C-alpha atoms as a printed R data frame, in Angstrom:
    type eleno elety resid chain resno       x       y      z
1   ATOM     1    CA   UNK     A     1   0.001   0.000 -0.001
2   ATOM     2    CA   UNK     A     2   1.379   3.402 -0.905
3   ATOM     3    CA   UNK     A     3   0.532   6.629  0.877
4   ATOM     4    CA   UNK     A     4  -1.031   4.717  3.728
5   ATOM     5    CA   UNK     A     5  -2.002   6.328  6.996
6   ATOM     6    CA   UNK     A     6   0.895   5.064  9.094
7   ATOM     7    CA   UNK     A     7   2.153   8.195 10.876
8   ATOM     8    CA   UNK     A     8   4.214   6.287 13.459
9   ATOM     9    CA   UNK     A     9   5.844   4.076 10.829
10  ATOM    10    CA   UNK     A    10   6.543   7.080  8.586
11  ATOM    11    CA   UNK     A    11   8.084   9.012 11.474
12  ATOM    12    CA   UNK     A    12  10.277   6.066 12.456
13  ATOM    13    CA   UNK     A    13  11.411   5.760  8.819
14  ATOM    14    CA   UNK     A    14  12.053   9.518  8.569
15  ATOM    15    CA   UNK     A    15   9.678  10.004  5.632
16  ATOM    16    CA   UNK     A    16   6.180  11.350  4.971
17  ATOM    17    CA   UNK     A    17   3.205   9.071  4.442
18  ATOM    18    CA   UNK     A    18   3.421   9.695  0.687
19  ATOM    19    CA   UNK     A    19   6.979   8.332  0.659
20  ATOM    20    CA   UNK     A    20   6.020   5.129  2.447
21  ATOM    21    CA   UNK     A    21   5.289   1.812  0.734
22  ATOM    22    CA   UNK     A    22   3.987  -0.909  3.030
23  ATOM    23    CA   UNK     A    23   3.953  -4.663  2.441
24  ATOM    24    CA   UNK     A    24   0.745  -5.435  4.237
25  ATOM    25    CA   UNK     A    25   0.523  -9.219  3.859
26  ATOM    26    CA   UNK     A    26   2.986 -11.651  2.319
27  ATOM    27    CA   UNK     A    27   2.113 -15.338  2.373
28  ATOM    28    CA   UNK     A    28   3.679 -18.406  0.797
29  ATOM    29    CA   UNK     A    29   1.654 -21.612  0.621
30  ATOM    30    CA   UNK     A    30   2.888 -24.177  3.147
31  ATOM    31    CA   UNK     A    31   3.775 -26.691  0.444
32  ATOM    32    CA   UNK     A    32   5.954 -24.071 -1.337
33  ATOM    33    CA   UNK     A    33   7.902 -22.858  1.711
34  ATOM    34    CA   UNK     A    34  11.626 -23.379  1.480
35  ATOM    35    CA   UNK     A    35  11.607 -22.665 -2.270
36  ATOM    36    CA   UNK     A    36  12.804 -19.070 -1.663
37  ATOM    37    CA   UNK     A    37   9.533 -17.600 -2.972
38  ATOM    38    CA   UNK     A    38   9.317 -15.170 -0.049
39  ATOM    39    CA   UNK     A    39  12.814 -13.959 -0.862
40  ATOM    40    CA   UNK     A    40  11.856 -13.482 -4.521
41  ATOM    41    CA   UNK     A    41   8.691 -11.545 -3.632
42  ATOM    42    CA   UNK     A    42  10.589  -9.258 -1.257
43  ATOM    43    CA   UNK     A    43  13.271  -8.648 -3.883
44  ATOM    44    CA   UNK     A    44  10.616  -7.418 -6.333
45  ATOM    45    CA   UNK     A    45   9.031  -5.203 -3.658
46  ATOM    46    CA   UNK     A    46  12.428  -3.723 -2.737
47  ATOM    47    CA   UNK     A    47  13.256  -2.995 -6.382
48  ATOM    48    CA   UNK     A    48   9.879  -1.317 -6.905
49  ATOM    49    CA   UNK     A    49  10.282   0.871 -3.812
50  ATOM    50    CA   UNK     A    50  13.783   1.928 -4.826
51  ATOM    51    CA   UNK     A    51  12.703   2.671 -8.407
52  ATOM    52    CA   UNK     A    52  10.042   5.035 -7.094
53  ATOM    53    CA   UNK     A    53  12.089   6.583 -4.267
54  ATOM    54    CA   UNK     A    54   9.914   5.074 -1.536
55  ATOM    55    CA   UNK     A    55  10.726   3.684  1.897
56  ATOM    56    CA   UNK     A    56   9.539   0.084  2.115
57  ATOM    57    CA   UNK     A    57   8.157  -1.238  5.396
58  ATOM    58    CA   UNK     A    58   6.266  -4.327  6.470
59  ATOM    59    CA   UNK     A    59   4.582  -5.854  9.458
60  ATOM    60    CA   UNK     A    60   4.436  -9.417 10.707
61  ATOM    61    CA   UNK     A    61   2.644 -11.081 13.606
62  ATOM    62    CA   UNK     A    62   4.885 -11.504 16.620
63  ATOM    63    CA   UNK     A    63   4.810 -15.301 16.345
64  ATOM    64    CA   UNK     A    64   5.861 -15.185 12.675
65  ATOM    65    CA   UNK     A    65   9.120 -17.063 13.292
66  ATOM    66    CA   UNK     A    66   9.679 -18.137  9.678
67  ATOM    67    CA   UNK     A    67   8.892 -14.655  8.391
68  ATOM    68    CA   UNK     A    68  11.191 -12.972 10.902
69  ATOM    69    CA   UNK     A    69  13.893 -15.451  9.893
70  ATOM    70    CA   UNK     A    70  13.515 -14.151  6.329
71  ATOM    71    CA   UNK     A    71  13.295 -10.403  7.038
72  ATOM    72    CA   UNK     A    72  16.115  -9.965  9.526
73  ATOM    73    CA   UNK     A    73  18.880 -11.604  7.431
74  ATOM    74    CA   UNK     A    74  17.735  -9.411  4.521
75  ATOM    75    CA   UNK     A    75  18.666  -6.377  6.620
76  ATOM    76    CA   UNK     A    76  15.200  -5.297  7.706
77  ATOM    77    CA   UNK     A    77  15.333  -3.303 10.947
78  ATOM    78    CA   UNK     A    78  12.703  -3.679 13.659
79  ATOM    79    CA   UNK     A    79  11.275  -0.188 14.284
80  ATOM    80    CA   UNK     A    80   8.050  -0.790 16.206
81  ATOM    81    CA   UNK     A    81   5.913  -3.303 18.047
82  ATOM    82    CA   UNK     A    82   2.154  -2.818 18.230
83  ATOM    83    CA   UNK     A    83  -1.202  -4.556 18.199
84  ATOM    84    CA   UNK     A    84  -2.627  -5.413 14.785
85  ATOM    85    CA   UNK     A    85  -5.371  -3.172 13.395
86  ATOM    86    CA   UNK     A    86  -7.367  -6.315 12.554
87  ATOM    87    CA   UNK     A    87  -8.714  -9.129 14.698
88  ATOM    88    CA   UNK     A    88  -8.678 -12.905 14.490
89  ATOM    89    CA   UNK     A    89 -12.026 -14.694 14.049
90  ATOM    90    CA   UNK     A    90 -12.164 -14.941 17.864
91  ATOM    91    CA   UNK     A    91 -11.772 -11.160 18.186
92  ATOM    92    CA   UNK     A    92  -8.136 -11.029 19.324
93  ATOM    93    CA   UNK     A    93  -5.751  -8.284 18.135
94  ATOM    94    CA   UNK     A    94  -2.387  -9.983 17.731
95  ATOM    95    CA   UNK     A    95   0.943  -8.327 18.532
96  ATOM    96    CA   UNK     A    96   2.956  -7.333 15.464
97  ATOM    97    CA   UNK     A    97   6.495  -6.322 14.597
98  ATOM    98    CA   UNK     A    98   7.029  -3.461 12.113
99  ATOM    99    CA   UNK     A    99  10.166  -3.534  9.973
100 ATOM   100    CA   UNK     A   100  11.941  -0.991  7.789
101 ATOM   101    CA   UNK     A   101  13.957  -2.043  4.718
102 ATOM   102    CA   UNK     A   102  17.507  -0.804  5.239
103 ATOM   103    CA   UNK     A   103  19.141  -1.084  1.859
104 ATOM   104    CA   UNK     A   104  20.658  -4.543  1.613
105 ATOM   105    CA   UNK     A   105  19.982  -6.083 -1.779
106 ATOM   106    CA   UNK     A   106  20.702  -9.628 -0.680
107 ATOM   107    CA   UNK     A   107  20.481 -11.516  2.590
108 ATOM   108    CA   UNK     A   108  23.658 -11.144  4.595
109 ATOM   109    CA   UNK     A   109  23.837 -14.819  5.391
110 ATOM   110    CA   UNK     A   110  25.286 -17.346  2.951
111 ATOM   111    CA   UNK     A   111  22.354 -18.017  0.615
């Protein structure tokens, strides 16, 4: 989402809302995990943000262990923790981590 109403995220990234591009949801089917599809999708999102001079950010639920394992080696920096603005079917707002893309083009581990 571009130009989203994320004043805290924009402030933490040092940009205005119009300069912010947010990956809102990124899912890979369970039977396709491990095929580096998440990495490929993030690479396209990063390239798009850079091409348009935008700061890319994303959020992930706090228990998103596999997702966090992808984002952090790619150089994403944790900038905020908050409750989701959506609820589960049982009405629970889950804790989320908010990340900022920090300019690495490839993961900094040996992939």
